[in-house]
C-alpha positions as a Markdown table, in Angstrom:
| # | Residue | x | y | z |
|---|---|---|---|---|
| 1 | Met | 159.0 | 88.6 | 60.3 |
| 2 | Ser | 162.7 | 88.1 | 60.9 |
| 3 | Glu | 164.3 | 88.3 | 64.3 |
| 4 | Lys | 164.9 | 92.0 | 63.7 |
| 5 | Val | 162.5 | 94.7 | 62.5 |
| 6 | Arg | 163.8 | 96.3 | 59.3 |
| 7 | Val | 163.1 | 100.1 | 59.7 |
| 8 | Gly | 163.1 | 102.9 | 57.2 |
| 9 | Val | 163.3 | 106.5 | 58.4 |
| 10 | Val | 161.8 | 109.3 | 56.4 |
| 11 | Gly | 163.5 | 112.6 | 57.5 |
| 12 | Thr | 167.0 | 113.7 | 58.2 |
| 13 | Ser | 166.5 | 116.6 | 60.5 |
| 14 | Trp | 168.6 | 117.3 | 63.6 |
| 15 | Trp | 165.8 | 115.6 | 65.6 |
| 16 | Ala | 166.0 | 112.4 | 63.6 |
| 17 | Asp | 169.8 | 112.6 | 63.9 |
| 18 | Trp | 169.6 | 113.2 | 67.7 |
| 19 | Leu | 166.8 | 110.7 | 68.5 |
| 20 | Tyr | 165.7 | 108.2 | 66.0 |
| 21 | Phe | 168.9 | 107.0 | 64.4 |
| 22 | Pro | 170.9 | 106.6 | 67.6 |
| 23 | Ser | 168.1 | 105.1 | 69.6 |
| 24 | Leu | 167.4 | 102.4 | 67.0 |
| 25 | Arg | 171.1 | 101.8 | 66.1 |
| 26 | Thr | 171.7 | 100.5 | 69.7 |
| 27 | His | 168.5 | 98.4 | 69.8 |
| 28 | Pro | 169.3 | 94.7 | 69.4 |
| 29 | Arg | 166.1 | 93.9 | 67.6 |
| 30 | Ala | 166.1 | 96.8 | 65.2 |
| 31 | Glu | 167.9 | 97.1 | 61.8 |
| 32 | Leu | 168.2 | 100.5 | 60.2 |
| 33 | Ala | 167.6 | 99.4 | 56.7 |
| 34 | Ala | 166.8 | 102.6 | 54.7 |
| 35 | Val | 166.8 | 106.4 | 55.0 |
| 36 | Cys | 164.9 | 108.9 | 52.8 |
| 37 | Gly | 165.4 | 112.6 | 52.6 |
| 38 | Arg | 164.7 | 115.3 | 50.1 |
| 39 | Ser | 168.5 | 116.0 | 49.9 |
| 40 | Arg | 170.4 | 113.0 | 48.7 |
| 41 | Glu | 173.6 | 114.5 | 50.1 |
| 42 | Arg | 172.1 | 114.8 | 53.6 |
| 43 | Ala | 170.4 | 111.4 | 53.4 |
| 44 | Gln | 173.8 | 109.9 | 52.4 |
| 45 | Glu | 175.4 | 111.6 | 55.3 |
| 46 | Met | 173.0 | 109.9 | 57.7 |
| 47 | Ala | 173.5 | 106.6 | 55.9 |
| 48 | Asp | 177.2 | 106.8 | 56.3 |
| 49 | Lys | 177.0 | 107.9 | 59.9 |
| 50 | Tyr | 174.7 | 105.1 | 61.0 |
| 51 | Asn | 175.7 | 102.4 | 58.5 |
| 52 | Ile | 172.3 | 102.4 | 56.7 |
| 53 | Pro | 172.6 | 100.4 | 53.4 |
| 54 | Gln | 169.8 | 102.0 | 51.3 |
| 55 | Val | 169.3 | 105.7 | 50.5 |
| 56 | Phe | 166.2 | 107.2 | 48.8 |
| 57 | Thr | 164.9 | 110.7 | 48.0 |
| 58 | Asp | 161.3 | 109.4 | 47.1 |
| 59 | Tyr | 159.4 | 108.0 | 50.1 |
| 60 | Arg | 157.1 | 106.0 | 47.8 |
| 61 | Glu | 160.0 | 104.3 | 46.3 |
| 62 | Met | 161.3 | 103.4 | 49.7 |
| 63 | Phe | 158.0 | 102.0 | 50.9 |
| 64 | Thr | 157.8 | 99.9 | 47.7 |
| 65 | Asn | 161.3 | 98.7 | 47.1 |
| 66 | Ala | 163.3 | 98.9 | 50.4 |
| 67 | Asn | 162.1 | 95.6 | 51.9 |
| 68 | Ile | 161.3 | 97.1 | 55.2 |
| 69 | Asp | 158.8 | 96.2 | 58.0 |
| 70 | Ala | 158.2 | 99.5 | 59.6 |
| 71 | Val | 158.7 | 103.2 | 58.9 |
| 72 | Ile | 159.4 | 106.3 | 61.1 |
| 73 | Ile | 158.0 | 109.5 | 59.6 |
| 74 | Ser | 159.9 | 112.4 | 61.0 |
| 75 | Val | 159.1 | 115.3 | 58.6 |
| 76 | Pro | 157.2 | 118.6 | 58.7 |
| 77 | Asp | 153.6 | 118.4 | 59.7 |
| 78 | Asp | 152.1 | 119.0 | 56.3 |
| 79 | Trp | 153.7 | 115.7 | 55.1 |
| 80 | His | 152.4 | 113.4 | 57.9 |
| 81 | Tyr | 149.1 | 112.5 | 56.3 |
| 82 | Val | 150.2 | 111.8 | 52.7 |
| 83 | Met | 153.3 | 109.8 | 53.8 |
| 84 | Thr | 151.5 | 107.8 | 56.5 |
| 85 | Met | 148.6 | 106.9 | 54.1 |
| 86 | Ala | 151.2 | 105.7 | 51.5 |
| 87 | Ala | 153.0 | 103.7 | 54.2 |
| 88 | Leu | 149.7 | 102.0 | 55.2 |
| 89 | Asp | 149.0 | 101.2 | 51.6 |
| 90 | Ser | 152.3 | 99.2 | 51.8 |
| 91 | Arg | 151.1 | 97.5 | 55.0 |
| 92 | Leu | 154.0 | 99.0 | 57.0 |
| 93 | His | 154.0 | 99.6 | 60.8 |
| 94 | Val | 154.1 | 103.3 | 61.2 |
| 95 | Leu | 155.6 | 105.6 | 63.9 |
| 96 | Cys | 154.6 | 109.2 | 63.1 |
| 97 | Glu | 155.9 | 112.3 | 64.7 |
| 98 | Lys | 153.4 | 114.5 | 66.6 |
| 99 | Pro | 151.0 | 116.1 | 65.7 |
| 100 | Leu | 149.5 | 113.3 | 63.7 |
| 101 | Ala | 148.0 | 115.6 | 61.1 |
| 102 | Leu | 147.0 | 119.1 | 60.3 |
| 103 | Asn | 143.3 | 118.5 | 61.1 |
| 104 | Ala | 141.1 | 116.0 | 62.8 |
| 105 | Ala | 139.6 | 114.6 | 59.6 |
| 106 | His | 142.9 | 113.5 | 58.3 |
| 107 | Ala | 144.0 | 112.2 | 61.8 |
| 108 | Arg | 140.8 | 110.1 | 62.0 |
| 109 | Ala | 141.4 | 108.7 | 58.5 |
| 110 | Met | 145.0 | 107.7 | 59.4 |
| 111 | Tyr | 143.8 | 106.0 | 62.5 |
| 112 | Glu | 141.0 | 104.1 | 60.8 |
| 113 | Lys | 143.2 | 103.0 | 57.9 |
| 114 | Ala | 146.0 | 101.8 | 60.3 |
| 115 | Glu | 143.4 | 99.7 | 62.2 |
| 116 | Thr | 142.0 | 98.3 | 58.9 |
| 117 | Ala | 145.6 | 97.4 | 57.8 |
| 118 | Gly | 146.2 | 95.6 | 61.0 |
| 119 | Val | 149.6 | 97.2 | 61.6 |
| 120 | Lys | 151.1 | 98.8 | 64.7 |
| 121 | His | 150.9 | 102.6 | 64.9 |
| 122 | Met | 152.4 | 105.1 | 67.2 |
| 123 | Val | 152.4 | 108.9 | 67.7 |
| 124 | Phe | 155.6 | 110.2 | 69.3 |
| 125 | Phe | 154.2 | 112.1 | 72.3 |
| 126 | Thr | 157.7 | 112.3 | 73.9 |
| 127 | Tyr | 156.6 | 113.1 | 77.5 |
| 128 | Arg | 154.7 | 109.8 | 77.9 |
| 129 | Trp | 158.2 | 108.3 | 78.5 |
| 130 | Ile | 160.0 | 111.0 | 80.4 |
| 131 | Pro | 160.4 | 109.7 | 84.0 |
| 132 | Gln | 158.9 | 112.7 | 85.9 |
| 133 | Phe | 155.7 | 112.5 | 83.9 |
| 134 | Arg | 155.5 | 108.7 | 83.9 |
| 135 | Tyr | 155.7 | 108.8 | 87.7 |
| 136 | Val | 153.0 | 111.3 | 88.0 |
| 137 | His | 150.8 | 109.1 | 85.8 |
| 138 | Glu | 151.6 | 106.1 | 88.0 |
| 139 | Leu | 150.7 | 108.0 | 91.2 |
| 140 | Val | 147.4 | 109.2 | 89.6 |
| 141 | Glu | 146.6 | 105.6 | 88.7 |
| 142 | Gln | 147.3 | 104.5 | 92.3 |
| 143 | Gly | 144.9 | 107.1 | 93.6 |
| 144 | Phe | 147.4 | 109.5 | 95.2 |
| 145 | Ile | 145.3 | 112.6 | 94.5 |
| 146 | Gly | 142.0 | 110.9 | 94.3 |
| 147 | Arg | 139.6 | 112.6 | 92.0 |
| 148 | Cys | 141.3 | 115.3 | 90.0 |
| 149 | Phe | 139.7 | 118.8 | 90.3 |
| 150 | Gln | 142.1 | 121.0 | 88.4 |
| 151 | Ala | 145.2 | 120.7 | 86.2 |
| 152 | Asp | 147.7 | 123.5 | 85.3 |
| 153 | Leu | 150.2 | 122.8 | 82.5 |
| 154 | Asn | 152.8 | 125.2 | 81.2 |
| 155 | Phe | 155.1 | 124.7 | 78.2 |
| 156 | Arg | 157.3 | 127.6 | 77.3 |
| 157 | Met | 160.4 | 127.9 | 75.1 |
| 158 | Gly | 162.1 | 130.8 | 73.3 |
| 159 | Trp | 163.6 | 129.2 | 70.1 |
| 160 | Ala | 161.2 | 131.1 | 67.8 |
| 161 | Arg | 161.9 | 134.6 | 69.2 |
| 162 | Asp | 164.3 | 135.7 | 66.5 |
| 163 | Gly | 161.6 | 136.2 | 63.8 |
| 164 | Lys | 163.3 | 134.0 | 61.2 |
| 165 | Tyr | 161.2 | 131.9 | 58.9 |
| 166 | Met | 160.4 | 128.4 | 60.1 |
| 167 | Trp | 157.8 | 125.9 | 58.7 |
| 168 | Arg | 156.4 | 125.4 | 62.2 |
| 169 | Ala | 155.3 | 129.0 | 62.2 |
| 170 | Asn | 153.6 | 128.9 | 58.8 |
| 171 | Gln | 149.9 | 128.2 | 58.8 |
| 172 | His | 150.2 | 126.5 | 55.4 |
| 173 | Arg | 152.5 | 123.9 | 56.9 |
| 174 | Ala | 151.7 | 123.6 | 60.6 |
| 175 | Asn | 149.5 | 124.9 | 63.4 |
| 176 | Gly | 151.9 | 126.9 | 65.4 |
| 177 | Val | 152.8 | 126.4 | 69.1 |
| 178 | Leu | 149.2 | 125.1 | 69.7 |
| 179 | Ser | 150.2 | 122.0 | 67.8 |
| 180 | Asp | 153.9 | 121.9 | 68.3 |
| 181 | Leu | 154.0 | 122.1 | 72.1 |
| 182 | Gly | 150.3 | 122.1 | 72.9 |
| 183 | Ser | 149.8 | 118.6 | 71.4 |
| 184 | His | 152.1 | 117.2 | 74.2 |
| 185 | Leu | 150.0 | 118.9 | 77.0 |
| 186 | Ile | 146.7 | 117.9 | 75.4 |
| 187 | Asp | 147.9 | 114.3 | 75.3 |
| 188 | Phe | 149.2 | 114.5 | 78.9 |
| 189 | Thr | 145.8 | 115.9 | 80.1 |
| 190 | Arg | 144.0 | 113.0 | 78.4 |
| 191 | Trp | 146.5 | 110.5 | 79.8 |
| 192 | Cys | 146.5 | 111.6 | 83.4 |
| 193 | Val | 143.2 | 113.5 | 84.0 |
| 194 | Gly | 140.5 | 112.3 | 81.5 |
| 195 | Glu | 138.8 | 113.0 | 78.2 |
| 196 | Ile | 138.4 | 116.6 | 77.1 |
| 197 | Ser | 134.8 | 117.6 | 76.4 |
| 198 | Ser | 135.1 | 121.3 | 75.5 |
| 199 | Val | 137.6 | 124.0 | 74.8 |
| 200 | Ser | 138.0 | 127.7 | 75.1 |
| 201 | Ala | 141.1 | 129.2 | 73.6 |
| 202 | Gln | 143.0 | 132.4 | 72.8 |
| 203 | Leu | 145.8 | 132.2 | 70.2 |
| 204 | Tyr | 148.3 | 134.9 | 69.7 |
| 205 | Thr | 151.2 | 135.9 | 67.3 |
| 206 | Phe | 153.5 | 138.2 | 69.1 |
| 207 | Val | 156.6 | 138.0 | 66.9 |
| 208 | Glu | 156.7 | 139.2 | 63.3 |
| 209 | Arg | 158.3 | 136.6 | 61.1 |
| 210 | Ala | 160.1 | 136.8 | 57.8 |
| 211 | Ala | 158.2 | 135.3 | 54.8 |
| 212 | Pro | 159.9 | 132.6 | 52.7 |
| 213 | Pro | 160.6 | 133.6 | 49.0 |
| 214 | Ser | 159.2 | 130.5 | 47.4 |
| 215 | Glu | 156.1 | 129.3 | 49.3 |
| 216 | Pro | 152.8 | 130.6 | 50.6 |
| 217 | Phe | 153.1 | 132.1 | 54.1 |
| 218 | Glu | 150.7 | 133.2 | 56.9 |
| 219 | Pro | 152.1 | 133.4 | 60.4 |
| 220 | Ala | 150.9 | 130.8 | 62.8 |
| 221 | Asn | 150.3 | 131.3 | 66.5 |
| 222 | Asp | 153.4 | 131.5 | 68.7 |
| 223 | Ser | 151.6 | 131.7 | 72.1 |
| 224 | Ala | 148.3 | 130.2 | 73.3 |
| 225 | Val | 146.1 | 129.9 | 76.4 |
| 226 | Leu | 143.5 | 127.1 | 76.6 |
| 227 | Ala | 140.8 | 126.3 | 79.2 |
| 228 | Leu | 139.5 | 122.8 | 79.1 |
| 229 | Lys | 136.5 | 121.1 | 80.5 |
| 230 | Leu | 136.8 | 117.3 | 80.9 |
| 231 | Ser | 134.1 | 114.7 | 80.8 |
| 232 | Asn | 134.7 | 113.8 | 84.5 |
| 233 | Asp | 134.0 | 117.5 | 85.4 |
| 234 | Ala | 137.7 | 118.3 | 86.0 |
| 235 | Gln | 139.2 | 121.6 | 84.8 |
| 236 | Ala | 142.5 | 122.2 | 83.0 |
| 237 | Thr | 144.5 | 125.2 | 81.8 |
| 238 | Leu | 147.3 | 125.1 | 79.3 |
| 239 | Gln | 149.7 | 127.9 | 78.7 |
| 240 | Leu | 152.1 | 127.7 | 75.7 |
| 241 | Ser | 154.7 | 129.9 | 74.1 |
| 242 | Met | 157.7 | 129.5 | 71.8 |
| 243 | Val | 158.8 | 133.1 | 72.0 |
| 244 | Thr | 159.4 | 133.6 | 75.8 |
| 245 | Lys | 162.5 | 133.2 | 77.9 |
| 246 | Pro | 162.2 | 130.6 | 80.7 |
| 247 | Ile | 163.6 | 131.6 | 84.1 |
| 248 | Lys | 166.1 | 128.8 | 83.9 |
| 249 | Gly | 167.5 | 126.9 | 80.9 |
| 250 | Glu | 165.9 | 126.6 | 77.5 |
| 251 | Ile | 162.7 | 124.9 | 78.4 |
| 252 | Glu | 159.9 | 125.4 | 81.0 |
| 253 | Leu | 157.6 | 122.4 | 81.3 |
| 254 | Gln | 155.6 | 122.1 | 84.4 |
| 255 | Thr | 152.4 | 120.1 | 85.3 |
| 256 | Arg | 150.4 | 120.4 | 88.5 |
| 257 | Leu | 147.5 | 118.2 | 89.3 |
| 258 | Tyr | 145.2 | 119.1 | 92.1 |
| 259 | Gly | 142.8 | 116.5 | 93.6 |
| 260 | Glu | 140.6 | 115.7 | 96.5 |
| 261 | Asn | 143.4 | 113.9 | 98.3 |
| 262 | Gly | 146.5 | 115.9 | 97.3 |
| 263 | Thr | 148.6 | 117.6 | 94.7 |
| 264 | Leu | 151.3 | 116.4 | 92.3 |
| 265 | Glu | 153.9 | 118.6 | 90.6 |
| 266 | Ala | 156.4 | 117.6 | 87.8 |
| 267 | Asp | 159.0 | 119.9 | 86.3 |
| 268 | Ile | 161.3 | 118.9 | 83.5 |
| 269 | Arg | 164.2 | 120.6 | 85.3 |
| 270 | Met | 163.8 | 118.2 | 88.3 |
| 271 | Asp | 165.6 | 115.2 | 86.8 |
| 272 | Asp | 165.1 | 112.6 | 89.6 |
| 273 | Met | 162.1 | 113.7 | 91.5 |
| 274 | Ile | 158.6 | 115.1 | 91.6 |
| 275 | Arg | 156.9 | 117.0 | 94.4 |
| 276 | Ala | 153.8 | 115.8 | 96.2 |
| 277 | Val | 151.6 | 117.0 | 99.1 |
| 278 | Gly | 148.7 | 115.2 | 100.7 |
| 279 | Phe | 145.6 | 117.2 | 101.6 |
| 280 | Asp | 146.4 | 116.9 | 105.4 |
| 281 | Asp | 150.2 | 117.5 | 105.0 |
| 282 | Asp | 151.7 | 120.8 | 106.2 |
| 283 | Glu | 154.6 | 120.7 | 103.6 |
| 284 | Ala | 155.2 | 119.1 | 100.2 |
| 285 | Gln | 157.7 | 116.3 | 99.9 |
| 286 | Ser | 160.1 | 115.4 | 97.1 |
| 287 | Leu | 159.5 | 111.9 | 95.8 |
| 288 | Ser | 162.4 | 110.2 | 94.1 |
| 289 | Ile | 161.4 | 108.4 | 90.8 |
| 290 | Pro | 161.5 | 104.6 | 91.3 |
| 291 | Asp | 164.2 | 102.5 | 89.8 |
| 292 | Asp | 161.8 | 100.6 | 87.5 |
| 293 | Ile | 161.0 | 103.8 | 85.6 |
| 294 | Trp | 164.6 | 104.8 | 85.2 |
| 295 | Gly | 165.8 | 101.3 | 84.1 |
| 296 | Asp | 169.3 | 101.6 | 82.7 |
| 297 | Ala | 169.0 | 105.3 | 82.1 |
| 298 | Asn | 171.0 | 108.1 | 83.7 |
| 299 | Arg | 169.2 | 109.6 | 86.6 |
| 300 | Asn | 170.8 | 113.0 | 85.8 |
| 301 | Asp | 169.4 | 113.0 | 82.3 |
| 302 | Ser | 165.7 | 112.5 | 81.8 |
| 303 | Trp | 166.0 | 112.2 | 78.1 |
| 304 | Ser | 168.4 | 109.2 | 78.4 |
| 305 | Val | 165.5 | 106.8 | 78.8 |
| 306 | Leu | 164.8 | 107.2 | 75.1 |
| 307 | Phe | 168.2 | 105.6 | 74.3 |
| 308 | Thr | 168.4 | 102.8 | 76.8 |
| 309 | Asn | 164.9 | 101.6 | 77.8 |
| 310 | Ser | 161.9 | 100.1 | 76.0 |
| 311 | Thr | 160.5 | 103.6 | 75.4 |
| 312 | Gly | 159.6 | 105.7 | 72.3 |
| 313 | Ala | 161.0 | 104.3 | 69.1 |
| 314 | Arg | 162.6 | 101.4 | 71.0 |
| 315 | Phe | 159.2 | 100.4 | 72.4 |
| 316 | Phe | 157.7 | 100.6 | 68.9 |
| 317 | Ile | 160.1 | 97.9 | 67.8 |
| 318 | Asp | 159.4 | 95.7 | 70.9 |
| 319 | Ala | 155.6 | 96.1 | 70.3 |
| 320 | Ile | 155.9 | 94.9 | 66.7 |
| 321 | Ile | 158.0 | 91.8 | 67.6 |
| 322 | Glu | 156.0 | 90.9 | 70.7 |
| 323 | Asn | 152.6 | 92.0 | 69.3 |
| 324 | Gln | 151.9 | 94.3 | 72.2 |
| 325 | Pro | 149.3 | 97.1 | 72.2 |
| 326 | Ile | 150.8 | 100.6 | 71.7 |
| 327 | Ser | 150.0 | 103.8 | 73.5 |
| 328 | Pro | 150.1 | 106.6 | 72.4 |
| 329 | Asn | 148.8 | 105.5 | 69.1 |
| 330 | Phe | 147.0 | 107.1 | 66.2 |
| 331 | Tyr | 143.8 | 107.1 | 68.2 |
| 332 | Asp | 145.5 | 109.4 | 70.7 |
| 333 | Gly | 146.8 | 111.5 | 67.9 |
| 334 | Trp | 143.3 | 111.9 | 66.5 |
| 335 | Lys | 141.9 | 112.9 | 69.9 |
| 336 | Ala | 144.6 | 115.5 | 70.4 |
| 337 | Gln | 143.9 | 116.9 | 66.9 |
| 338 | Gln | 140.2 | 117.2 | 67.8 |
| 339 | Val | 141.1 | 119.5 | 70.6 |
| 340 | Ile | 143.5 | 121.5 | 68.4 |
| 341 | Asp | 140.7 | 122.0 | 65.8 |
| 342 | Ala | 138.3 | 123.1 | 68.5 |
| 343 | Ala | 140.8 | 125.6 | 69.9 |
| 344 | Phe | 141.0 | 127.2 | 66.5 |
| 345 | Glu | 137.2 | 127.4 | 66.3 |
| 346 | Ser | 137.0 | 128.8 | 69.8 |
| 347 | Asp | 139.6 | 131.5 | 69.1 |
| 348 | Arg | 137.7 | 132.5 | 65.9 |
| 349 | Thr | 134.3 | 132.6 | 67.5 |
| 350 | Gly | 135.1 | 133.6 | 71.1 |
| 351 | Arg | 133.0 | 130.7 | 72.3 |
| 352 | Trp | 133.4 | 127.4 | 74.1 |
| 353 | Val | 133.6 | 124.5 | 71.5 |
| 354 | Ala | 132.5 | 121.0 | 72.3 |
| 355 | Ile | 134.5 | 117.9 | 71.3 |
| 356 | His | 132.3 | 115.3 | 69.6 |
């Protein structure tokens, strides 16, 4: 491999424009070599904006002819499996947006094929790199709360309240809020608390949504509540919605971990701190996030770590060059998808469903 990783990006959405293109453009060891989008006009717009030399509208042609080392797949969920498998056929390193797939069988196939191909693979569970949640993970690893008894996780937004059609809310293309926001919390639970052994779930669709004129449509869940049993006997609850109004701002994302020695709380709205209380303490204290987690990022902007530090897509590049192990990877994506599949079965049957 050359001194730089030549990257192709499939997808030209606002998310790719906000995150992937700018974070890689400023990485000294990454070269944005190609972009692929269904609209040539939009793909060319991104190419011009980020000085990308090659433009494609067919991802297979890009994988075969663009002379790239790695690919970022940032497209709707129903394309993840087919595009990733094609990229692996071309022996490309792959970063795929979450959720990894629409079902656990596809996710497992993607993981196994990536391992067989011997390439680096990552799932973009964003909050693994956000400072508040990284610090919680570090404190858990250091034994601050001891054995975890319970975890409460909430992720609420209101961007789907207007009832307009969106692919994320179409069962034929995605798995609703359970997958869109829930996959983050499922991954966080596995990362900080332990493996999930069984699931009880209730899924809801509160908002009526317009059907598209040219594709099959069944409304997906827009709210969900999950109860989880973990293999270490801890308990967790997840509450999700994309149709509610947070008390403050556009996003409500909170995690609380309760253990034998104390409690930890992280809130996305608390940029530079988390809250902690030991079991024998009378009051909680605010803990400032250490410098080594922030790195060169702005302490007043949690998201800035994705554009300055070796995190997210930037870490993906570093791991390729330095041959480092990657986490979260396709294995983590598969394990999250198992929980999502089990949640659907639980909602359908009204029973607890075991994860095998």
